[in-house]
SEFIPA-374652 format. One record per atom (N, C-alpha, C): residue in one letter; x, y, z. Coordinates in steps of 0.001 Angstrom, whole numbers, plus 500000, padded with zeros to 6 digits. Atoms other than C-alpha are relative to their C-alpha. Example, Ala and Ser with C-alpha at 12.3 -4.5 7.8 and 13.67 -1.06 7.14 Angstrom:
// residues 2
A500890498810500000
A512300495500507800
A500900501200500000
S499180498810499940
S513670498940507140
S499230501090500730
END
This chain:
// residues 238
M500399501019499541
M222475147973809477
M498726499452499954
N501139500244500013
N219638145931809126
N499522499067501214
A500713500647498617
A217293143779811536
A500822498737500112
H499302500995499089
H219693140799811580
H501235500090500171
G498470499854499622
G222721142184812424
G500574500957499008
P499316499440501048
P225717143522810482
P500398499102499118
S499309501215500739
S226989140263809142
S499232499903498679
Q501011500210501008
Q224073139844806659
Q500482501119498608
T500316499251501226
T224723141137803239
T499016500244498901
R501316500051501187
R222263141985800337
R500597499552498776
R499239500692501121
R222371140328797392
R500338501175498821
P499822498890500780
P223862142227794713
P498917500635498844
D500928499488500965
D220769142694792296
D499512501197500899
A500853499568499380
A219298144389795084
A500920501532500436
A499205498964499626
A222162147079795675
A499823501253498985
A499847498982500966
A222121148650792080
A499146498874498652
P500750500750501271
P220375148050788609
P501060499481499373
L499402501197500450
L221914145142786686
L500938500764498717
D499447499606501170
D224507146236783839
D500262501775500121
G499985498446499617
G224592150089785249
G498705500541499622
A501269499532500561
A221056150662784081
A499542501165500905
A500635498975499308
A219653154030785082
A498400499431500692
P501444500106499626
P216411153825787258
P498775500481499516
A501459499761501026
A213040153652785283
A500098501518500104
G500515498530499764
G212215157155786976
G501028501111498947
G498778498984500571
G215593158725785846
G500210499341498528
T500073499738501447
T215165157679782383
T499045500440499681
R501344499251500706
R211895158792781834
R500235501104500227
E500072498701499852
E212821162112783218
E501271500491498996
S499079499477501427
S215822162175780656
S499251499731498619
V500502500199501152
V213612161246777896
V499119501376499768
A500904499434500369
A211077163536778856
A501056501751499981
R498960498837500224
R213980166627778786
R500394499944498616
L499269500010501325
L215423165280775583
L498513500431499120
L500947499350501318
L212121165801773812
L499463501359500349
L500404498799500300
L211398168988775391
L500972501147499089
T499172499449501024
T214488170281774027
T499658499781498592
A500344500025501432
A213844168751770834
A498853500900499512
F501076498579500422
F210396170918770764
F500348501044500163
L499382498400499996
L212092174045771518
L500942500463498883
V498692499813500975
V214890173408768830
V499014500272498929
A501003500026501322
A211774172724766289
A499651501017500025
L500719498748499950
L210062175611767286
L500965500981499653
A498508499155500182
A213374177877767093
A500047500007498188
A499499500314501294
A213937176439763547
A498570500161499323
D500825499338500458
D210368177015762756
D500004501559499615
L499813498455500086
L210561180478763765
L500886500679499054
L499320499426500640
L213367181220762228
L499949499926498531
S500368500037501564
S212384179924758709
S498844501009499567
L500537499213500168
L209765181913758936
L500318501627499950
A499694498907500078
A211608184938759666
A500805500593498834
L499018499700501217
L213830184397756664
L499362499696498822
G500680500205500892
G210818183435754473
G500802498557499217
Y499930501486500474
Y211801179799754133
Y499105498990500023
G501023500675499473
G209056177994753785
G500376498333499877
T500314501796499938
T210324174100753066
T500481500246501691
G499576500516498540
G211881174678756524
G498665500114501030
H501309499920499393
H208404175759757863
H499500498677500045
T501020501359500474
T206639172946756275
T500618498727500624
A498686501023499252
A209543170490757799
A499755499965501351
A499772499921498956
A209458171966761251
A498420500173500761
K501634499930499210
K205698172688762209
K499642498755500293
P500725501049499586
P204445169221761987
P500949499223500937
L499028501007498825
L207267167946764412
L499361500793501335
L500263499359498855
L206049170509767065
L498953499172501388
M501277500918498983
M202681168865768822
M500634498677500405
P499650501253499548
P204257165350768694
P501016499920500973
L498988499794499017
L207200166268770397
L499915500443501317
L500148499822498261
L205357168095773230
L498857499176500596
A500349501165499402
A203163165407773464
A500912498928500251
G499147500856499298
G205813162858773975
G500431500944501310
Y499460499796499129
Y207308165120776266
Y498944500009501451
A501142499909499086
A203701165499778130
A499889498424500491
A499723501551499378
A203455161593778263
A501111499365500598
A498611500362498913
A207164161098779930
A499545500668500964
R499961499348498989
R205928163463782408
R498770499328500617
H501427500441499671
H202466161466783026
H499073500799500080
A500957499049499987
A200260163819781768
A498694499274499817
P500996500521500348
P196587162944781621
P499667499983498341
P500185500117501564
P195400161382778122
P499126500982499434
L500501499178500826
L192977164193777444
L500855501252499524
L499071499150500732
L196035166514777423
L501147499756498705
I499579500946501030
I197778164128774969
I499206500322498954
A500846499952501290
A194985164323772771
A499738501051499522
A500135498457500217
A194290168096772809
A501475500285499006
L499137499810500828
L197760168133771470
L500169499114499017
L500237501167501071
L197386165369769203
L499161500623498945
F500814499046500693
F194511167369767925
F500576501147499288
G499442498601500214
G196510170515767861
G500832499497498551
W498850500480501125
W199102168492765364
W499111499637498570
G500478500246501117
G196576167297763190
G499290501372499188
G499681498824500080
G195649171049762845
G501041500737499393
D498886499570500586
D198980171928761962
D499805499513498401
V500105500858501307
V199004169842759275
V499158500516498995
F501063499393500865
F195945170536757527
F500114502184499741
L500002498451500459
L196414174359757892
L501224500215499046
L498639499563500942
L199589173723755757
L500010500252498733
G500684499828501561
G197245173748752905
G499687500961499472
E500866498658500758
E195462176154750586
E498874499980500051
A501337499988500312
A192463174841749908
A499144500285501393
D501150499391499023
D189486175949751803
D499433498410500908
W500245501181499225
W188583172335752750
W500824499526501233
A498951500430498805
A191946171643754607
A500052500968501301
F499734498936498983
F191533175106756396
F498625499352501339
L501252500221499197
L187783173718757543
L500474498466500986
V499796501015499594
V189335170410758399
V500892500153501225
G498895499676498783
G192431171850760266
G498668500694501231
M500587498725499096
M189901174416762187
M499212498667501023
A500808501192499220
A187657171005763102
A501367499510501353
S498685500933499433
S190809169124764370
S500432500714501553
F499687499001498601
F191616172288766567
F499058500023501037
A501079500001499094
A188233172350768070
A499621498632500821
A499706501009498964
A188776168829768986
A500581500162501305
G499087499790498909
G191544169611770972
G499511500653500943
H500489499288499330
H189543172384772462
H498888499399501159
V500728500817499406
V187069170110773723
V500590499187501127
C499391500849498547
C189484167609775360
C500778501345500884
Y499422499223498781
Y190939170715777241
Y499110500463500515
L501142499715499483
L187612171859778097
L499699498932501124
L500367501277498806
L187098168076779857
L500860500247500721
L498815500101499051
L190530168293781377
L499745501297501208
F499963498987499181
F189478171530782990
F499073500190500867
R501301500489498956
R186420170453784622
R500305499976501162
P499618500098498805
P187813169244787792
P500408501341500273
Y499216498573499557
Y189821172618788296
Y499064501014499958
A500811498976500048
A186807174490787331
A498923500102501168
R501146500386498867
R184482172879790139
R500970500810501255
R499138500028499016
R187358173560792469
R500251501537499994
T499673498287499461
T188605177373791849
T499414500249498793
P500686499266500813
P186047178890789583
P500599501165499344
A499515498782500989
A186924181540786887
A499395501078500447
T500422498493499557
T186145185229788138
T499139500428499272
P501502499321500855
P182906186985786754
P500668501133499186
A499473498857500317
A185024189532785745
A500757499924498579
L499324500599501165
L187147187593783420
L499454499310499104
A501024500781500854
A184311185704782212
A499568501381499035
A500709499178500765
A182730188765780823
A500967500767499025
G499222499321501308
G185985190255779296
G500157498815499050
Y499837500939500637
Y186389187153777855
Y498407499902498760
A501645500048500842
A182302187200776112
A500251501113499738
A499857498614500520
A183247190913775439
A500846499911498785
A499226500298500921
A185996189849773485
A499776499474498785
L500396500827500891
L184611187167771647
L498780500932498965
V501261499336500815
V181251189511770937
V500524500920498671
V499467498840500634
V183444192299769547
V500707499594498534
T499157500706500962
T185909190173767287
T499300499302499028
V500710500755501462
V183527188057765487
V498761501204499511
A500674498842500569
A180987191418764990
A500821500730498738
F498871499396500791
F184225192988763469
F500420499366498922
L499699501444501238
L185196189807761448
L498919499705499166
W500597500679501087
W182153188737760111
W499441500793498453
P500251499544501394
P181422191096757398
P501110499379498604
D498818499950500891
D184874190492755808
D500235498602499966
L499985501897500150
L184699186413756200
L499655499494498523
P500648500592501176
P184136184480753097
P498479499499500753
G501620500197499459
G180132183708753492
G500304498336500563
E500195501171499534
E180995179845753729
E500902499691501236
L499333500159499104
L183372180371756758
L499330500631501185
R500730499063498983
R181205182685758828
R499520499231500890
V500524500825498717
V179231180267760939
V501547499153500752
P499104501201499404
P182361177638761279
P500842501009500791
V498809498836499286
V184640180827762588
V499350500473500861
A500856499526499082
A182028181765764766
A499755499266501120
G499890501057499450
G181367178585766257
G501558499512500540
Y498451500436499654
Y185290177840766606
Y500142500981500929
S499182499057498981
S185990181157768309
S499253500021501685
L500516500175498826
L183157180494771031
L500591498870500973
L499252500894499340
L184614177274771554
L501456499938500767
L499026499187499176
L188092178874771927
L500078500718501136
T499618499166498880
T187342181417774156
T499369499238501276
A500560500595498800
A185421179092776471
A501235499198500533
M498877500531499821
M188688177203776477
M501105501004500735
A498903498800499670
A190914180120777323
A499429500553501361
W500725499422498618
W188672181295780384
W499879498797500825
R500241501002498888
R188353177937781596
R501850499921500511
A498403500540499600
A192568177454781257
A500199500712501323
S499515499426498880
S192632180359783891
S499543499428501588
T500299500259498190
T191118178173786859
T501470498837500506
L499272500622499600
L194435176194786635
L501091500718500506
G498814499259499161
G196705178865787619
G500606500824498751
L499717498561501217
L198417182153785717
L500816499116499049
L498954500465501301
L200893179904783639
L498757499375499076
A501250500234501022
A197607178013781902
A499143500961499555
G500861499086500567
G195613180920781781
G500784501030499277
A499494499194501030
A198213183193779966
A500033498715498618
G499657500789501331
G198861179939777548
G498418500007499241
G501217499882500620
G194955179872776901
G499627501651499752
A499904498679500377
A194901183790776101
A501160500018498765
L499038500009501084
L197917183192773893
L499553499348499111
F500505501099500841
F196111180408771906
F498644500950499394
L500797499304501053
L193239182909771215
L500528501093499299
L499022498913500816
L195537185765770347
L500750499419498512
S499487500329501033
S197432183408767949
S498645499856498479
D501056500253500987
D193985182095766056
D499276501307499642
T500490498634500690
T192645185772765951
T500856500604499194
L499237499406500845
L195424186718764207
L500023498970498363
I500800500893500988
I194599183591761805
I498966500551499424
A501529499689500168
A190893184697761427
A500086501573499334
T500011498891500778
T191989188562760539
T500793499900498613
G499484500370501438
G194199187007757715
G498894499345498895
V501359500568500963
V191239185229756408
V499180501138499569
A500776498596500256
A189320188442756511
A500709500882499383
E498919499271500734
E192348190082754569
E499925501591500657
W499689499032499123
W192667192542757326
W501595500497499782
P498602499598499853
P196144194798757492
P500571498814501192
Q499563500903499134
Q198419192243758844
Q501306500458500590
L498702499827499806
L201724192508760759
L501238499812499186
P499150500398500734
P204816192208759215
P500595498333500429
A499899501275499608
A205657188432758764
A498869499323500734
P501649500266498911
P202080187737760198
P500212498192500570
D499882501599499555
D203003183718760341
D501103499764501257
L499264499816498872
L205923184296762546
L499428500365501274
W500600499427498738
W203579185870765140
W499011498855500283
I500825501015499689
I201129183154764639
I500839498749500734
M499420501507499299
M203470180326765418
M500635500328501240
L499247499697498701
L205387182263767938
L498849499777501385
T500993500180499003
T202004182826770017
T499355498691500218
Y500705500685499620
Y200667179688769119
Y501021498959500676
G499222501084499125
G203723177338770281
G500179500440501243
V499820499581498891
V204286179345773372
V498571499590500714
A501251500140499081
A200422178938774333
A499981498206500254
Q500250501459500027
Q200507175128773569
Q501046499404501117
L499205500109498855
L203678174791775927
L499520500373501297
M500362499313498476
M202493177108778840
M498742499057500108
L500786500800499812
L199226175051778421
L500300498579500893
T499240500883499452
T201165172057778805
T500552499827501376
V499070499837498618
V203533172762781815
V498870500584501006
G501202499866499182
G200494174355783173
G499170498922500965
V500591501225500009
V198419171251783348
V500877499033500906
L498873500965498925
L201698169157784808
L500010500537501304
A499890499831498766
A202090171559787531
A498608500351500937
A501153500168499660
A198188171831788284
A500008498093500910
R500287501442499582
R198328168064788718
R500741499589501306
R499220500152498914
R201064168184791376
R499692501036501439
R500377499256498906
R199617170648793508
R498804499275500822
P501056500827499009
P197656169353796769
P498581500875499479
Q501182499898500216
Q194060169327796112
Q498971500587501101
G500825499393499311
G191898171790798511
G498634499365500100
END
């Protein structure tokens, strides 16, 4: 019943969307679910291709991952810096498919730009919830030990770029912890994934199917960072 009594009827266009269309919010949520499902399917296809040694499948699936995850983030009203970080990750993915040293450096630079986006995105959370000193000390120790051990075995022209990139990546992983456990775990997995890449460049002994473990940790890391950022934005600010 409305203020004018029970006899007044509503206009048909106020009762429901025309032509049975779903509300905009429901449509956006459906698109988000579809994109997330597509990302998970593409990641599974990539991992299966790597497990089977099917290079063509990996080459086809890997470039799909970050655009699909960025689309999911956009559909969930993610901040632009998160979308930018994921798209810089896509650039890194594409260039790291190449074999040349210049492609590796360009890919690393693209990932570095993504980490800068993450660091800028995490700044407000770091001010509200500073990372613990113990965690900072742990990440600092891991950085120093890893670079020190890798340094002699890295190609000379890659030593300084890898060290600088490692510093940026470690800072991102540390700052991610201020958003909560999920994002913090995503940052740590990203660090692990790129450390596996660095050990391969240094020609250290590798796990069986090393690219499988690199892509598994990387794909899950980016997903956890994305979901962690989205969850942190929904939490009330203290």
